[in-house]
C-alpha positions in Angstrom: 282.5 38.0 160.8 280.2 38.4 157.8 278.9 35.1 156.3 280.6 33.9 153.2 278.0 31.3 152.5 276.4 31.2 149.0 272.6 31.3 149.3 269.8 30.7 146.8 268.2 33.6 145.1 264.7 34.1 143.8 264.4 36.5 140.9 261.3 38.7 141.0 259.1 39.9 138.2 261.3 42.9 137.4 264.7 41.5 136.3 266.2 44.9 135.2 265.5 46.5 138.6 266.6 43.2 140.3 270.0 43.4 138.5 270.3 47.1 139.4 270.0 46.3 143.1 272.0 43.1 143.2 274.6 43.5 140.5 275.3 47.1 139.2 275.0 48.8 142.6 277.2 46.2 144.2 280.0 46.5 141.7 280.0 50.3 142.0 280.5 49.8 145.7 283.3 47.2 145.5 285.1 48.6 142.3 288.3 49.6 144.1 288.8 46.1 145.4 287.7 43.9 142.5 290.3 42.0 140.6 291.0 38.5 139.2 293.0 36.7 136.6 292.3 34.8 133.3 292.8 33.5 129.8 294.7 33.4 126.6 292.1 34.0 123.8 293.4 37.5 123.0 296.9 36.2 122.4 295.8 34.5 119.2 293.9 37.5 117.7 295.5 38.8 114.5 297.4 42.1 114.7 295.4 45.2 113.8 292.0 43.7 114.9 289.6 45.8 117.0 287.5 44.2 119.7 284.9 44.6 122.4 285.1 43.6 126.1 281.4 43.4 127.0 281.2 43.9 130.7 284.9 44.9 131.1 284.8 45.6 134.8 288.1 46.9 135.9 289.5 46.5 132.4 292.1 43.8 133.1 291.8 42.4 129.6 292.2 45.7 127.8 296.0 45.8 127.9 296.4 42.3 126.6 298.5 40.8 125.1 300.9 42.3 127.5 304.0 41.2 125.6 302.8 42.8 122.4 301.3 46.2 123.4 299.4 47.9 120.7 299.0 44.7 118.6 295.2 44.9 119.0 292.7 47.4 120.4 290.0 46.3 122.8 287.2 48.7 123.8 285.7 48.2 127.2 282.0 48.4 127.9 280.4 48.4 131.4 277.5 49.8 133.4 279.6 50.8 136.4 281.2 54.2 136.1 283.4 53.4 139.1 284.8 50.3 137.4 285.3 52.2 134.2 287.3 54.9 136.0 289.7 52.1 137.0 289.6 50.4 133.5 290.8 53.6 131.8 294.3 53.1 133.2 294.3 49.3 133.3 297.8 48.0 132.9 299.6 51.1 134.0 302.4 52.6 132.0 300.4 55.8 131.5 298.3 54.3 128.8 294.7 55.4 128.6 292.2 52.7 127.5 289.1 53.1 125.4 286.1 52.6 127.6 282.4 53.3 127.1 279.6 53.3 129.7 276.6 51.3 128.5 274.6 48.1 128.9 275.5 44.7 127.4 271.8 44.3 126.4 271.7 47.5 124.3 272.8 48.1 120.7 275.5 50.6 121.2 277.4 49.8 118.0 276.7 49.3 114.3 276.4 45.7 113.3 279.8 44.0 112.6 281.7 46.9 114.1 284.3 44.7 115.8 286.6 41.8 114.8 286.2 40.0 118.1 284.3 40.2 121.4 284.8 38.8 124.8 282.3 38.4 127.7 284.1 37.2 130.8 282.0 36.6 134.0 279.2 38.9 132.8 276.3 37.0 131.4 275.8 35.1 134.7 274.7 38.4 136.3 271.6 38.6 134.1 268.5 37.4 135.9 266.4 35.7 133.2 266.9 33.3 130.3 265.6 35.9 127.8 268.1 38.5 129.0 271.0 36.1 128.8 270.0 35.1 125.2 269.8 38.8 124.3 273.3 39.4 125.7 274.6 36.7 123.4 272.7 38.1 120.4 274.4 41.5 121.0 277.8 39.8 120.9 276.9 38.0 117.7 275.7 41.3 116.2 278.7 43.3 117.3 281.3 41.2 115.4 282.0 40.8 111.7 279.6 38.3 110.1 282.6 37.0 108.0 285.3 36.4 110.5 284.2 37.6 114.0 285.4 35.7 117.0 283.7 35.5 120.4 284.8 34.1 123.8 282.3 33.7 126.6 282.9 32.6 130.2 280.3 32.1 133.0 280.4 30.7 136.5 279.5 27.0 136.8 277.5 25.1 139.4 280.3 22.6 139.3 283.1 24.2 141.4 286.6 22.8 141.5 288.5 21.8 144.6 290.1 25.2 145.0 286.8 27.0 145.2 285.6 28.4 148.5 282.0 28.4 147.1 279.5 25.6 147.8 276.5 26.1 145.5 273.2 25.1 146.9 271.1 23.3 144.3 267.3 23.4 144.7 265.0 20.4 143.8 263.8 22.2 140.7 267.4 22.6 139.4 268.3 19.0 139.6 269.0 17.8 136.1 266.7 15.2 134.6 267.1 13.0 131.5 264.5 13.8 128.9 265.2 11.5 126.0 267.1 8.4 124.9 270.1 10.5 124.0 270.3 11.7 127.6 269.8 15.4 126.7 269.7 17.5 129.8 266.8 19.8 130.8 268.9 22.6 132.1 268.0 25.5 134.4 271.1 26.4 136.4 270.8 27.9 139.9 270.1 31.5 141.0 272.2 32.4 144.0 273.6 35.3 146.1 277.4 35.2 146.4 278.8 37.4 149.2 281.7 39.8 148.7 283.7 40.8 151.7 286.5 43.4 151.6 290.0 41.9 152.2 290.8 45.1 154.0 289.4 43.8 157.3 289.7 46.0 160.3 292.0 44.5 163.0 291.6 44.5 166.7 294.4 45.3 169.1 295.6 41.6 169.1 295.8 41.5 165.3 292.6 39.5 164.8 289.6 40.3 162.6 287.0 42.2 164.6 283.4 41.1 163.9 282.2 44.4 165.1 284.4 46.5 162.8 285.0 44.3 159.8 283.0 45.6 156.7 279.8 43.6 156.1 279.3 41.2 153.2 277.6 42.5 150.1 275.4 40.1 148.3 275.9 39.8 144.5 273.4 38.0 142.3 274.6 35.2 140.0 273.0 32.6 137.8 275.3 29.6 138.2 275.3 27.7 134.9 274.6 24.0 134.4 276.6 21.8 132.0 275.4 22.5 128.5 273.3 25.5 129.4 275.7 28.1 127.8 275.5 26.1 124.6 271.7 26.1 124.8 271.8 29.9 125.0 274.0 30.2 121.9 271.7 27.8 120.0 268.6 29.9 120.9 270.3 33.2 120.1 271.5 31.9 116.8 268.1 30.5 115.8 266.4 33.8 116.6 268.9 35.6 114.4 268.5 33.1 111.6 272.1 31.8 111.9 273.1 28.2 111.3 275.2 26.6 114.0 278.0 24.5 112.6 281.0 24.9 110.3 280.9 26.5 106.9 280.6 23.7 104.3 281.5 25.0 100.9 279.2 22.7 98.9 276.3 23.6 101.2 277.1 27.3 100.9 277.2 27.0 97.1 273.7 25.6 97.2 272.4 28.2 99.7 274.0 31.5 98.7 274.1 34.1 101.4 274.1 31.6 104.2 275.4 32.9 107.6 276.2 31.0 110.7 278.4 30.4 113.7 280.9 27.7 114.5 281.6 26.6 118.0 285.4 26.3 117.9 285.8 25.0 121.5 283.9 24.7 124.7 284.4 23.2 128.1 284.8 23.6 131.8 287.8 25.4 133.4 288.4 26.3 137.0 284.7 26.5 138.0 283.7 28.2 134.7 282.0 27.1 131.5 283.3 28.7 128.3 282.6 28.8 124.6 284.7 30.1 121.7 282.7 31.0 118.6 283.5 32.1 115.1 281.0 33.8 112.7 281.0 33.0 109.0 279.3 34.1 105.8 279.6 32.7 102.3 
């Protein structure tokens, strides 16, 4: 039987090629099997808004909210054509979804083209800090600077009791206190997470056959440490000249033209870290 053990990964000097081998090629291979469930952010989006699902995968969020079909329009973006072929008909009912083949690191849209954007289980597949920051900058650029909303989810080192994954943490990843306020020096952990088809071949006695069962395919992940996603948002915002914090009217009056982002909520949920952001401009 193929191993399901999570193993550490070492990213080489060519992160784009590394992601091509250990992320994009893998998802093209497993596209027909890939599925999961999640979240409620889209339920609260105002009617008539248009949004982006950056790294849409099989498009499971494109039909949402399921009880109000057509209330909003979410456009799906992904590198995998095989996954996009599935995403085009996500939700069934004969509906055809809007999907685009592209890279989450590229500028495929005019600035502020969308009212909202989601990035669910995507940024953790990017192999360097700089590439993860760039992905967040593209999300911030894609939404309206006046009201754009963003939701980001990434896998966490801290797994819950229902997870089958045990994340190996190297000595260099161990968190250390760096000042009196106990701010963390965060680096996360690069790992390979095996994917094994649930359609295992069976032997004559009904048991899995190690000789015929499909082999495990290794997917690259950067498992996030607590606070690390917030650090990425802070860095991306600073590089874009955006203030991080709520819009204060008296401050905006003094500094006309100020733009920024507010972190609406953040936390840990079922082995994931998440952030919800809102952009603002005076």
